[in-house]
C-alpha positions as CSV (number, residue, x, y, z in Angstrom):
1,M,3.7,18.6,39.6
2,R,4.4,20.7,36.5
3,S,4.1,17.5,34.4
4,L,0.7,16.7,35.9
5,C,-0.5,20.3,35.2
6,L,0.5,20.1,31.6
7,V,-1.3,16.8,31.1
8,F,-4.4,18.3,32.8
9,I,-4.3,21.4,30.5
10,A,-3.8,19.1,27.5
11,L,-6.9,17.1,28.5
12,L,-9.0,20.2,28.9
13,L,-8.0,21.6,25.5
14,N,-8.2,18.1,23.9
15,I,-4.5,18.3,23.0
16,P,-2.5,15.0,23.0
17,A,0.0,15.0,25.8
18,I,3.6,15.1,24.7
19,P,6.0,12.8,26.6
20,S,7.8,14.6,29.4
21,A,11.5,15.1,29.7
22,R,11.7,12.4,32.3
23,G,11.8,9.6,29.8
24,E,8.2,8.6,29.7
25,S,7.3,6.7,26.5
26,P,3.8,6.6,25.0
27,E,2.2,3.3,24.3
28,P,1.9,2.2,20.7
29,R,-1.3,3.2,19.0
30,W,-2.9,3.1,15.6
31,W,-2.4,6.1,13.2
32,K,-4.6,6.5,10.1
33,G,-3.0,7.8,6.9
34,N,-3.1,7.9,3.1
35,L,0.1,7.8,1.1
36,H,-1.3,8.2,-2.5
37,T,-2.8,11.6,-3.2
38,H,-2.8,14.1,-6.1
39,S,-3.2,17.9,-6.2
40,L,-2.9,20.7,-8.7
41,W,0.8,20.1,-8.6
42,S,0.2,17.3,-11.1
43,D,-3.3,16.0,-12.2
44,G,-5.4,16.6,-9.1
45,D,-8.1,19.3,-9.1
46,D,-7.6,21.1,-5.8
47,F,-4.9,23.1,-3.9
48,P,-2.6,20.9,-1.8
49,E,-3.5,22.8,1.5
50,M,-7.2,22.3,0.8
51,I,-6.6,18.6,0.3
52,G,-4.5,18.3,3.5
53,D,-7.2,20.2,5.4
54,W,-9.9,17.8,4.2
55,Y,-7.9,14.7,5.4
56,R,-7.1,16.4,8.7
57,Q,-10.8,17.2,9.3
58,Q,-11.8,13.6,8.5
59,G,-9.6,12.3,11.3
60,Y,-6.5,11.2,9.4
61,N,-3.2,11.5,11.2
62,F,-0.9,11.6,8.2
63,L,-1.0,12.3,4.5
64,G,1.5,11.9,1.7
65,L,1.0,14.2,-1.3
66,S,2.3,12.0,-4.1
67,D,2.1,14.0,-7.3
68,H,3.4,12.6,-10.5
69,N,7.2,13.0,-10.9
70,T,7.3,16.1,-8.7
71,L,7.4,17.3,-5.2
72,S,5.3,20.3,-4.2
73,E,8.3,22.7,-3.9
74,G,9.6,25.8,-5.6
75,M,7.8,28.7,-7.3
76,R,4.9,27.8,-9.5
77,W,2.0,29.8,-10.9
78,M,-1.0,28.2,-12.6
79,P,-3.6,30.1,-14.8
80,V,-6.8,30.4,-12.9
81,K,-8.7,29.3,-16.0
82,T,-6.8,26.0,-15.9
83,V,-7.7,25.5,-12.2
84,I,-11.4,26.1,-12.9
85,R,-11.4,24.0,-16.0
86,R,-9.9,21.1,-14.1
87,S,-12.1,21.5,-11.0
88,D,-15.2,23.8,-10.9
89,A,-16.1,27.5,-10.9
90,N,-16.2,27.7,-7.1
91,T,-12.7,26.4,-6.5
92,M,-11.1,29.8,-6.0
93,T,-14.0,30.9,-3.8
94,K,-13.7,27.9,-1.5
95,Y,-9.9,28.4,-1.4
96,R,-10.3,32.0,-0.2
97,K,-13.0,31.2,2.2
98,R,-10.9,28.5,4.0
99,F,-7.5,30.3,4.0
100,G,-8.3,34.0,3.5
101,D,-7.5,36.6,0.9
102,A,-4.1,37.4,2.4
103,W,-3.0,33.7,1.9
104,V,-4.2,33.3,-1.7
105,E,-1.7,34.9,-4.0
106,T,-2.7,35.9,-7.5
107,Q,-1.1,37.9,-10.3
108,G,-2.4,39.5,-13.5
109,D,-5.7,41.0,-14.5
110,P,-8.6,39.0,-13.0
111,D,-10.5,39.5,-16.3
112,G,-7.4,38.7,-18.4
113,A,-5.9,35.5,-19.8
114,D,-2.8,36.1,-17.6
115,Y,-4.6,35.8,-14.3
116,A,-2.8,33.2,-12.3
117,V,-2.7,31.8,-8.8
118,R,0.4,30.6,-6.9
119,L,0.6,27.0,-5.9
120,K,2.0,26.8,-2.4
121,P,4.9,24.4,-1.6
122,L,4.6,21.9,1.2
123,D,7.2,23.6,3.4
124,E,5.1,26.8,3.2
125,F,1.6,25.5,4.1
126,R,2.3,22.5,6.3
127,S,2.5,24.7,9.4
128,L,-1.1,25.7,8.9
129,L,-2.2,22.0,9.1
130,E,0.2,20.0,11.2
131,S,-0.2,19.5,14.9
132,A,2.0,17.4,17.2
133,G,0.5,14.0,17.9
134,E,-2.5,14.7,15.6
135,F,-1.6,15.3,12.0
136,I,1.5,15.5,9.8
137,M,2.3,15.9,6.1
138,I,4.9,13.6,4.5
139,P,6.7,14.6,1.3
140,A,6.0,12.0,-1.3
141,E,6.1,11.4,-5.1
142,E,4.5,9.0,-7.5
143,I,7.4,8.0,-9.9
144,S,5.4,7.6,-13.1
145,D,7.2,5.6,-15.8
146,R,6.4,3.3,-18.7
147,A,7.7,0.2,-20.4
148,Q,6.4,-1.9,-23.3
149,G,3.6,0.6,-23.6
150,K,2.4,0.0,-20.1
151,P,2.3,2.4,-17.1
152,V,4.6,1.6,-14.1
153,H,3.9,3.8,-11.1
154,M,5.7,3.6,-7.8
155,G,5.2,5.6,-4.6
156,A,8.3,7.2,-3.0
157,I,7.3,8.2,0.5
158,N,9.4,10.6,2.7
159,V,11.9,11.7,0.0
160,S,13.8,14.9,0.3
161,E,13.9,15.7,-3.4
162,S,12.1,14.5,-6.5
163,I,13.4,11.3,-8.0
164,P,13.1,11.2,-11.8
165,P,11.8,8.0,-13.6
166,Y,14.8,5.9,-14.7
167,G,13.0,3.9,-17.5
168,G,14.0,0.5,-18.8
169,A,13.3,-2.0,-21.5
170,T,10.8,-4.1,-19.6
171,V,8.3,-3.6,-16.9
172,R,10.5,-5.5,-14.5
173,E,13.5,-3.4,-15.4
174,V,11.6,-0.2,-14.9
175,M,10.5,-1.4,-11.5
176,Q,14.0,-2.4,-10.5
177,N,15.6,0.8,-11.7
178,N,13.2,3.1,-9.9
179,L,13.3,0.9,-6.7
180,R,17.1,1.1,-6.8
181,A,16.9,4.9,-7.1
182,M,14.6,5.1,-4.0
183,L,16.8,2.8,-1.9
184,E,19.9,4.8,-2.9
185,H,18.1,8.0,-2.0
186,E,17.3,6.5,1.4
187,K,20.9,5.5,2.0
188,S,22.5,8.7,0.7
189,H,20.1,11.0,2.6
190,G,20.1,9.1,5.8
191,R,16.3,8.9,6.1
192,E,13.6,6.3,6.1
193,V,11.9,5.9,2.7
194,L,9.0,3.7,1.9
195,P,8.9,2.5,-1.8
196,H,5.7,0.8,-2.9
197,L,4.2,-0.3,-6.2
198,N,0.9,1.3,-7.2
199,H,-2.2,-0.3,-8.7
200,P,-0.7,-3.2,-10.7
201,N,-4.0,-3.8,-12.6
202,F,-4.1,-0.3,-14.0
203,H,-4.2,-1.0,-17.7
204,Y,-3.3,-4.6,-16.6
205,A,0.2,-3.5,-16.8
206,I,2.0,-5.5,-14.1
207,T,1.7,-9.2,-13.4
208,A,2.3,-11.2,-10.2
209,E,5.4,-12.7,-11.8
210,D,6.8,-9.2,-12.5
211,I,6.3,-8.2,-8.9
212,A,7.6,-11.4,-7.5
213,A,10.8,-11.1,-9.6
214,V,11.7,-7.7,-8.1
215,V,12.5,-9.2,-4.7
216,D,13.6,-5.9,-3.0
217,E,10.1,-4.5,-3.5
218,Q,8.4,-5.0,-0.1
219,F,5.1,-3.1,-0.6
220,F,2.3,-2.8,-3.1
221,E,-1.3,-1.5,-3.1
222,V,-3.7,-4.4,-2.4
223,Y,-6.5,-1.8,-2.4
224,N,-6.5,1.4,-4.4
225,G,-9.7,3.6,-4.3
226,H,-9.4,4.8,-7.9
227,D,-12.4,3.6,-9.9
228,Q,-10.3,2.8,-13.0
229,V,-7.6,0.4,-11.6
230,N,-9.4,-2.9,-12.2
231,H,-9.4,-4.0,-8.6
232,L,-11.5,-7.1,-9.3
233,G,-9.7,-8.1,-12.5
234,D,-11.7,-9.7,-15.3
235,E,-12.0,-13.1,-17.1
236,D,-8.5,-12.8,-18.3
237,H,-6.8,-11.2,-15.4
238,P,-6.7,-12.0,-11.7
239,S,-8.0,-9.6,-9.0
240,V,-5.4,-7.5,-7.2
241,E,-6.0,-9.6,-4.0
242,R,-5.4,-12.8,-6.0
243,I,-2.2,-11.2,-7.4
244,W,-1.0,-10.7,-3.8
245,D,-1.2,-14.5,-3.1
246,L,0.4,-15.4,-6.4
247,I,3.3,-13.1,-5.6
248,N,3.8,-14.6,-2.2
249,A,3.4,-18.1,-3.4
250,I,6.3,-17.5,-5.8
251,R,8.4,-15.7,-3.3
252,L,8.0,-18.1,-0.4
253,G,7.5,-21.3,-2.4
254,E,10.2,-20.9,-5.1
255,A,12.4,-17.9,-4.5
256,S,12.8,-18.1,-0.7
257,V,12.5,-14.3,-0.2
258,P,10.2,-12.4,2.2
259,P,6.6,-11.8,1.1
260,I,5.3,-8.5,-0.1
261,M,2.9,-6.5,2.1
262,G,-0.3,-4.8,1.1
263,L,-1.3,-1.1,1.5
264,G,-4.6,0.6,1.1
265,S,-4.8,4.1,-0.6
266,D,-7.1,6.6,-2.2
267,D,-5.2,7.6,-5.3
268,S,-7.4,10.6,-5.0
269,H,-7.6,13.2,-7.8
270,E,-11.1,14.7,-7.5
271,Y,-12.2,16.8,-4.5
272,H,-15.4,18.5,-5.7
273,G,-18.0,15.7,-5.6
274,K,-17.7,14.7,-9.2
275,P,-17.3,11.1,-10.4
276,G,-13.7,9.9,-10.3
277,A,-11.0,9.0,-7.9
278,R,-12.3,10.6,-4.7
279,P,-10.7,10.8,-1.3
280,G,-11.6,8.7,1.8
281,R,-11.9,5.3,0.1
282,G,-8.7,3.5,1.3
283,W,-6.0,4.0,3.9
284,V,-3.4,2.3,6.1
285,M,-3.5,2.0,9.9
286,V,0.0,1.9,11.3
287,R,0.8,1.0,14.9
288,S,3.6,3.2,16.3
289,R,4.6,5.0,19.5
290,Y,5.1,8.3,17.7
291,L,3.5,10.2,14.8
292,T,6.6,10.9,12.7
293,P,7.5,9.7,9.2
294,E,10.5,7.7,10.5
295,H,8.5,5.8,13.2
296,L,5.6,5.2,10.8
297,I,7.8,3.8,8.1
298,R,9.8,1.6,10.5
299,A,6.6,0.1,11.8
300,M,5.4,-0.6,8.3
301,K,8.7,-2.3,7.4
302,K,8.1,-4.5,10.4
303,G,4.6,-5.3,9.1
304,D,2.9,-3.6,12.0
305,F,0.0,-2.1,9.9
306,Y,-3.1,-3.1,8.0
307,A,-5.0,-1.8,5.0
308,S,-8.6,-0.7,5.1
309,S,-11.5,0.4,3.1
310,G,-13.8,0.9,6.1
311,V,-13.2,-1.7,8.7
312,S,-11.2,-0.8,11.9
313,L,-9.3,-3.2,14.0
314,D,-8.5,-2.6,17.7
315,D,-5.7,-5.2,17.6
316,V,-3.8,-7.6,15.3
317,K,-1.5,-10.1,16.9
318,F,0.6,-13.1,15.8
319,N,1.8,-15.3,18.6
320,E,5.1,-16.9,17.4
321,D,4.9,-19.6,20.1
322,T,1.4,-20.9,19.3
323,K,1.5,-19.8,15.6
324,T,-1.8,-18.0,16.0
325,L,-3.1,-15.0,14.2
326,S,-5.8,-13.2,16.2
327,L,-7.8,-10.0,15.6
328,V,-10.0,-7.7,17.6
329,I,-12.5,-5.9,15.3
330,Q,-13.9,-2.5,16.2
331,A,-17.7,-2.9,16.2
332,Q,-19.9,-0.5,14.3
333,P,-23.7,-0.2,14.9
334,D,-25.8,-2.6,12.9
335,A,-22.7,-4.3,11.3
336,T,-21.7,-7.9,11.4
337,Y,-18.3,-9.2,10.4
338,R,-16.9,-12.2,8.5
339,T,-13.1,-12.9,8.7
340,E,-11.5,-15.2,6.1
341,F,-8.1,-16.5,6.9
342,I,-6.3,-17.0,3.6
343,A,-3.2,-19.1,3.2
344,T,-1.0,-20.6,0.5
345,L,-0.3,-24.3,1.3
346,K,2.9,-26.1,0.9
347,P,3.1,-28.8,-1.8
348,E,2.1,-32.2,-0.5
349,E,5.0,-34.5,-0.2
350,K,4.5,-37.9,-1.8
351,G,6.0,-41.2,-0.7
352,P,7.8,-43.3,-3.4
353,E,4.8,-45.6,-3.8
354,E,2.6,-42.6,-4.6
355,Q,4.9,-41.1,-7.3
356,T,4.6,-41.8,-11.0
357,P,7.6,-43.2,-12.9
358,E,8.2,-39.7,-14.3
359,E,8.3,-38.2,-10.8
360,Q,10.5,-41.0,-9.4
361,G,13.1,-40.3,-12.1
362,P,15.6,-42.8,-13.7
363,A,16.4,-46.0,-11.8
364,E,20.1,-45.3,-11.9
365,Q,21.9,-42.1,-10.9
366,A,22.9,-40.0,-13.9
367,P,26.4,-38.5,-14.0
368,A,26.9,-35.6,-11.5
369,E,26.7,-32.9,-14.2
370,Q,23.4,-34.3,-15.4
371,A,21.9,-35.2,-12.1
372,P,18.5,-33.7,-11.2
373,A,18.9,-30.5,-9.3
374,E,18.2,-30.2,-5.6
375,Q,17.4,-27.6,-3.0
376,G,16.4,-24.6,-5.1
377,S,18.8,-24.8,-8.0
378,E,17.9,-23.1,-11.3
379,E,16.6,-26.3,-12.8
380,Q,14.1,-26.7,-10.0
381,V,12.7,-23.2,-10.5
382,P,12.4,-22.7,-14.3
383,D,13.9,-19.5,-15.7
384,A,11.2,-17.6,-17.5
385,A,13.8,-16.5,-20.1
386,T,14.6,-20.0,-21.3
387,D,12.6,-22.0,-23.8
388,E,12.8,-25.3,-21.9
389,Q,9.9,-25.2,-19.5
390,P,8.5,-28.2,-17.6
391,T,5.1,-29.1,-18.9
392,L,2.4,-29.5,-16.2
393,T,-0.7,-31.6,-16.8
394,H,-4.0,-29.9,-16.4
395,E,-4.5,-31.7,-13.1
396,Q,-1.1,-30.7,-11.8
397,E,-1.7,-27.0,-12.8
398,H,-5.0,-27.1,-11.1
399,E,-3.4,-28.5,-7.9
400,V,-0.8,-25.8,-7.8
401,L,-3.3,-23.0,-8.3
402,D,-5.7,-24.5,-5.8
403,R,-3.0,-24.3,-3.1
404,I,-2.6,-20.6,-3.6
405,G,-4.7,-18.1,-1.7
406,R,-7.0,-20.8,-0.2
407,V,-9.6,-19.8,2.4
408,V,-8.5,-22.1,5.3
409,A,-11.0,-20.8,7.9
410,T,-14.0,-18.4,8.0
411,V,-15.0,-16.9,11.4
412,E,-17.9,-14.7,12.3
413,G,-17.8,-12.2,15.1
414,L,-15.4,-9.6,16.6
415,H,-12.6,-11.9,17.9
416,P,-11.5,-14.2,15.0
417,S,-8.3,-16.2,15.3
418,Y,-6.5,-18.9,13.3
419,Q,-3.8,-21.3,14.4
420,L,-1.4,-22.5,11.7
421,T,-1.2,-26.2,11.2
422,G,2.3,-26.2,9.7
423,N,1.1,-26.8,6.1
424,E,0.9,-23.1,5.3
425,L,3.6,-21.0,3.7
426,Y,1.8,-18.0,5.3
427,V,-1.6,-16.9,6.5
428,R,-3.3,-13.5,6.3
429,A,-6.8,-12.3,7.2
430,V,-9.5,-10.3,5.3
431,V,-12.3,-8.9,7.4
432,T,-15.5,-8.0,5.5
433,S,-18.3,-6.0,7.1
434,S,-22.0,-6.4,6.2
435,Q,-22.0,-2.6,5.6
436,A,-21.5,-1.3,2.1
437,A,-18.5,1.0,1.4
438,K,-19.4,4.6,2.1
439,D,-18.1,5.7,-1.3
440,P,-17.6,2.6,-3.4
441,S,-15.1,2.3,-6.1
442,F,-16.7,-0.8,-7.7
443,E,-20.1,-2.4,-7.7
444,N,-21.4,-4.0,-4.5
445,Q,-18.3,-3.1,-2.5
446,K,-18.3,-3.9,1.2
447,Q,-16.1,-2.3,3.9
448,Q,-13.0,-4.4,4.4
449,A,-9.6,-4.7,6.2
450,W,-6.5,-6.7,5.1
451,T,-3.8,-7.8,7.5
452,Q,-0.2,-8.7,6.5
453,P,1.1,-12.2,5.8
454,V,2.4,-13.9,9.0
455,G,3.8,-17.3,10.0
456,W,6.2,-17.5,7.1
457,K,9.8,-18.5,7.2
458,L,12.5,-18.6,4.5
459,E,13.8,-22.0,3.4
460,R,17.5,-21.7,2.8
């Protein structure tokens, strides 16, 4: 009876019901969150609690404040003139209006150069924003490093202390060193940590081959809402979505390692309506029973999430028995939806009569130490560090690239599905709405959603 009363009260007050002590478990549901956000603790232009409050009011369920090479912790004072120069003249007024004079701590003469405001750490302000089953803050950091004159930025989500950038001689080495540090942090601290690579096309710093080579990296940003990250690529560089398929073609077709999964994020820096990297452009939707960092990250590691820049999905399912990926799209007024199922196809196997003499090889078997390699040996997958590379004809190169990221089906409507034929290394879905993005980061942007690669298996 008491349990029913609590549920009734929760409904009246619009408070999510917390599972009772009798072992009742909530059903899995979708939680909306952003894991790439910047505040005054690094190069953002607003106070972290103001930013958290914006996301909470916009219906997000979780937020990771991922400032560059720091966590929002400890004692830090910032000159008010720096805050105003970075944001606008009304920033302090808005801060006081939202949280009150008693909360806003300042020191020095308001008319003097020493006038400063205290930046609150996460542990101090999170209690003002968090609510069970509604909204949580997750400690995070953007490990910001460089190699070969290029930026290499990686998100470290749910860390307990700041992880310094470890550097390296090459982009791949930097990625591997910082990823190893995050995985060691996860193990030594006994907590779930989500490492992910950020905006690979920022300054065109990181290639698909770089990402594919760091096989322990499981996540990267397929959509980043910053307007300077070259999401669409250019005539000399592939788009980020094309990079995704190139990575997974290498991983599943050559290296036999699991595919990388795609996140959506804001990478927000600007919160006062000015041009720049604004909030609300990209996010992840994670399916989990509980709104905790641990449950969210575990769900993401299982691939139970999708990325979005505006489209919402009621369901995403992959039936292992029938090998069918199916979606249920959440309809919006006056919107239509087109779903593209995108796959990378396996190489076509040729019979002996279809092979050229070069493909058939010598008529007689060479000595064992000189025999052509089989089943994934180093000779079959060329080492990029060697000078001896097999030469592909133009036709062969075109055939290889044409198999990667091919649209294998296009479906209109709210219930698209695709059954794998057996010729795919994997399949993923991209849903595009007829409606424009509410705050576009590039020209003619439409609202979209991206599901994770499914139907893959490792060839051992």
